[in-house]
C-alpha positions as CSV (number, residue, x, y, z in Angstrom):
1,M,2.2,-18.7,20.4
2,T,1.7,-19.5,16.8
3,T,2.9,-16.8,14.3
4,P,1.9,-16.6,10.7
5,S,5.4,-17.7,9.6
6,Q,5.0,-20.9,11.6
7,V,1.8,-21.9,9.9
8,R,3.2,-23.8,6.9
9,S,1.3,-27.1,7.1
10,P,-2.1,-27.2,5.5
11,W,-3.2,-29.4,8.4
12,A,-2.1,-26.8,10.9
13,L,-4.0,-24.2,8.9
14,M,-7.1,-26.4,8.8
15,I,-7.0,-26.9,12.6
16,I,-6.5,-23.2,13.3
17,G,-9.3,-22.4,10.8
18,T,-11.7,-24.9,12.4
19,I,-11.0,-23.5,15.9
20,A,-11.4,-19.9,14.7
21,L,-14.7,-20.8,12.9
22,L,-16.1,-22.6,15.9
23,G,-15.1,-19.8,18.2
24,A,-16.6,-17.2,15.8
25,I,-19.9,-19.1,15.6
26,G,-20.0,-19.5,19.4
27,F,-19.4,-15.8,20.0
28,A,-22.0,-14.9,17.4
29,A,-24.5,-17.3,19.0
30,L,-23.9,-15.6,22.4
31,G,-24.5,-12.2,20.7
32,V,-27.8,-13.4,19.2
33,W,-28.8,-14.8,22.7
34,Q,-28.1,-11.3,24.2
35,L,-30.3,-9.7,21.5
36,E,-33.1,-12.1,22.5
37,R,-32.5,-11.2,26.1
38,L,-32.6,-7.5,25.1
39,A,-36.0,-8.0,23.5
40,W,-37.3,-9.9,26.6
41,K,-36.0,-7.2,29.0
42,T,-37.4,-4.4,26.9
43,A,-40.8,-6.1,26.9
44,L,-40.6,-6.7,30.6
45,I,-39.9,-3.1,31.4
46,A,-42.8,-2.0,29.2
47,A,-45.1,-4.5,30.9
48,V,-44.1,-3.6,34.4
49,D,-44.6,0.1,33.6
50,T,-48.1,-0.7,32.4
51,R,-49.0,-2.8,35.5
52,V,-47.6,-0.1,37.9
53,H,-49.7,2.7,36.4
54,A,-52.9,0.7,35.8
55,A,-56.0,1.1,38.0
56,P,-55.6,-1.1,41.1
57,I,-57.3,-4.5,41.0
58,D,-58.9,-6.3,43.9
59,A,-56.3,-8.9,45.1
60,G,-58.3,-10.1,48.1
61,S,-60.2,-13.1,46.7
62,P,-59.0,-16.8,46.8
63,A,-60.0,-17.1,43.1
64,F,-57.4,-14.5,42.3
65,W,-54.8,-16.2,44.5
66,T,-55.2,-19.6,42.7
67,S,-55.0,-17.9,39.3
68,F,-52.0,-15.7,40.2
69,D,-49.2,-16.0,37.6
70,P,-45.9,-14.6,38.9
71,G,-44.8,-13.9,35.3
72,T,-47.7,-11.6,34.6
73,G,-48.9,-10.7,38.0
74,E,-45.9,-9.3,39.8
75,Y,-45.8,-5.5,40.1
76,R,-49.6,-5.2,39.3
77,H,-51.2,-2.3,41.0
78,A,-53.6,-3.8,43.6
79,S,-55.6,-3.2,46.7
80,V,-56.7,-5.4,49.6
81,T,-59.2,-4.8,52.4
82,G,-59.2,-6.2,55.9
83,H,-57.7,-5.6,59.4
84,F,-54.0,-5.9,60.4
85,D,-53.0,-8.6,62.8
86,N,-50.2,-6.5,64.3
87,I,-49.3,-9.1,66.9
88,R,-47.9,-11.4,64.2
89,E,-45.9,-9.0,62.2
90,T,-42.5,-10.2,60.8
91,L,-39.3,-8.2,60.4
92,V,-37.2,-9.0,57.4
93,Q,-33.7,-7.6,57.2
94,A,-33.4,-5.1,54.4
95,V,-31.0,-2.6,52.8
96,T,-32.6,0.4,51.1
97,A,-31.9,4.0,50.1
98,H,-32.6,4.8,53.8
99,G,-29.8,2.5,55.0
100,G,-30.0,-0.9,56.7
101,G,-33.0,-2.0,58.7
102,F,-36.1,-4.1,58.3
103,W,-39.1,-4.6,56.2
104,V,-42.3,-4.8,58.3
105,L,-44.5,-7.6,57.0
106,T,-47.9,-7.6,58.7
107,P,-50.8,-10.1,58.0
108,L,-53.9,-8.4,56.7
109,V,-56.9,-10.6,57.5
110,S,-60.0,-10.6,55.4
111,D,-63.0,-12.9,55.2
112,A,-61.2,-14.8,52.4
113,G,-57.9,-15.4,54.3
114,T,-54.6,-13.6,54.9
115,I,-52.5,-11.4,52.7
116,L,-49.0,-10.4,53.8
117,V,-48.5,-6.7,53.5
118,N,-45.0,-5.2,53.4
119,R,-45.9,-2.0,55.1
120,G,-42.5,-0.6,54.5
121,F,-39.0,0.0,55.9
122,V,-38.0,0.8,59.5
123,P,-34.4,1.6,60.7
124,P,-33.1,-0.4,63.7
125,D,-34.2,2.2,66.2
126,H,-37.8,1.6,65.1
127,R,-37.7,-2.2,65.2
128,D,-39.8,-2.2,68.3
129,P,-43.5,-1.9,67.4
130,A,-43.9,0.4,70.4
131,T,-41.9,3.1,68.6
132,R,-44.4,3.3,65.7
133,K,-48.2,3.6,65.3
134,A,-50.0,0.3,64.5
135,P,-53.0,0.6,62.1
136,E,-56.3,-0.4,63.6
137,G,-59.7,-1.4,62.3
138,Q,-60.8,-2.0,58.8
139,V,-58.4,-0.6,56.2
140,T,-57.8,-0.8,52.5
141,V,-54.2,-1.0,51.4
142,T,-53.0,-0.2,47.9
143,G,-49.6,-1.1,46.5
144,L,-47.8,-3.5,44.1
145,L,-48.0,-7.3,44.1
146,R,-44.7,-9.0,44.7
147,V,-43.6,-12.6,44.3
148,S,-42.5,-14.6,47.3
149,E,-38.8,-14.9,48.0
150,P,-38.2,-18.4,49.2
151,D,-35.2,-19.7,51.2
152,G,-33.5,-16.5,52.3
153,A,-30.7,-14.3,51.0
154,F,-27.4,-15.3,49.4
155,L,-25.5,-17.3,52.0
156,R,-28.1,-16.4,54.7
157,G,-31.0,-18.8,55.0
158,N,-34.1,-17.9,56.9
159,D,-34.3,-19.1,60.4
160,P,-38.1,-19.4,61.3
161,A,-37.4,-21.1,64.7
162,N,-35.5,-18.0,65.9
163,D,-37.7,-15.5,63.9
164,R,-34.7,-14.4,61.8
165,W,-35.7,-13.5,58.2
166,Y,-33.5,-12.5,55.3
167,S,-36.1,-12.7,52.5
168,R,-39.8,-12.2,52.2
169,D,-40.7,-15.9,52.0
170,V,-44.5,-15.9,52.1
171,A,-45.1,-19.7,52.6
172,A,-42.4,-19.9,55.4
173,I,-43.7,-16.9,57.2
174,A,-47.3,-18.0,57.0
175,A,-46.3,-21.4,58.5
176,A,-44.1,-19.9,61.2
177,K,-46.8,-17.5,62.3
178,N,-49.7,-19.9,61.9
179,L,-51.6,-17.6,59.5
180,G,-53.8,-20.2,57.9
181,P,-54.9,-19.8,54.2
182,T,-52.5,-17.1,52.8
183,A,-52.2,-15.5,49.4
184,P,-49.1,-16.8,47.5
185,F,-47.8,-13.2,47.0
186,F,-47.3,-10.2,49.2
187,L,-48.2,-6.6,48.7
188,D,-45.7,-3.7,48.8
189,A,-47.7,-0.9,50.3
190,E,-47.6,2.6,48.9
191,R,-46.1,5.4,51.0
192,G,-48.5,6.9,53.4
193,T,-49.5,10.6,53.6
194,D,-47.3,11.3,56.6
195,P,-43.6,11.5,55.4
196,A,-42.3,11.2,59.0
197,A,-44.2,8.1,59.8
198,Y,-42.8,4.6,60.0
199,P,-42.8,2.2,58.3
200,I,-41.8,4.0,55.1
201,G,-43.8,2.5,52.2
202,G,-43.5,2.9,48.5
203,L,-39.9,1.7,48.2
204,T,-40.4,-0.9,45.6
205,V,-37.4,-0.9,43.2
206,L,-38.7,-0.6,39.7
207,T,-35.4,-0.1,37.8
208,F,-34.0,-3.1,35.9
209,S,-30.5,-3.3,34.5
210,N,-30.5,-3.6,30.7
211,N,-27.0,-4.0,29.4
212,H,-27.8,-6.7,26.9
213,L,-27.1,-4.5,23.8
214,I,-23.6,-3.8,25.1
215,Y,-23.1,-7.5,25.8
216,A,-24.3,-8.4,22.3
217,L,-22.0,-6.0,20.6
218,T,-19.1,-7.4,22.7
219,W,-19.8,-10.9,21.6
220,F,-20.2,-9.9,17.9
221,A,-17.0,-7.9,18.1
222,L,-15.1,-11.0,19.4
223,S,-16.6,-13.1,16.6
224,A,-15.4,-10.5,14.0
225,M,-12.0,-10.3,15.6
226,L,-11.5,-14.1,15.3
227,I,-12.5,-14.0,11.7
228,A,-10.3,-11.1,11.0
229,A,-7.3,-12.7,12.7
230,F,-7.7,-15.9,10.7
231,G,-8.1,-13.8,7.5
232,Y,-4.9,-12.0,8.3
233,L,-3.2,-15.4,8.9
234,L,-4.3,-16.5,5.4
235,W,-3.2,-13.3,3.8
236,D,0.2,-13.3,5.5
237,R,0.8,-17.0,4.6
238,N,-0.1,-16.4,1.0
239,A,2.1,-13.2,0.8
240,R,5.1,-15.1,2.2
241,R,4.5,-17.9,-0.3
242,D,4.4,-15.4,-3.2
243,R,7.6,-13.7,-2.1
244,S,9.4,-17.1,-1.8
245,T,8.2,-18.2,-5.3
246,P,11.0,-17.7,-8.0
247,T,10.0,-15.5,-10.9
């Protein structure tokens, strides 16, 4: 490792200075990027909070489906009306605060087409539809709009042929179940009035990690440390040179 006493050549000092400067600029740029991410995340959290607590919109029309923007539409409070096609429900593996089990995604059929509704979570012993009550007749379901989750989970791809699902992939589920025209999103249903009933709705995770300020301060600190280290190197070199100069 280079010590201050070893930095005698102006060229060596220039090279070290250039590396320190580039490193400091790079760390500072990462800090600025994290501040930009902080602003974005703060705005996202505020926007989601507004959408969640707004009056529910009608998400049952094809016109709304074609204009749906995932960036501004996810987590909007919405309602849909139709009847459940319980025969073609899909179980998607899930891990929640209630443990491991499955999301129950059931097609809700209206005059306009089909909306996949995530009716909620069931543990493994309620995987069989016979162990829970199926909704019948015309219903209106209220909840939060969610964006499709294509391809499956990390290292676990969906297997439509064997009806094994690890993510709520709307397009793939609609194709596998022959649902016809289907909304490009799904609806996370609110929790029902019976706390003992399955599936358990209302489990949408609405907390977002926001550590960008800590990350920004870390990058800025590393940038300052590089500058300080090079400043110390210059000070020590000049001090040694002054002590070695005859008076």
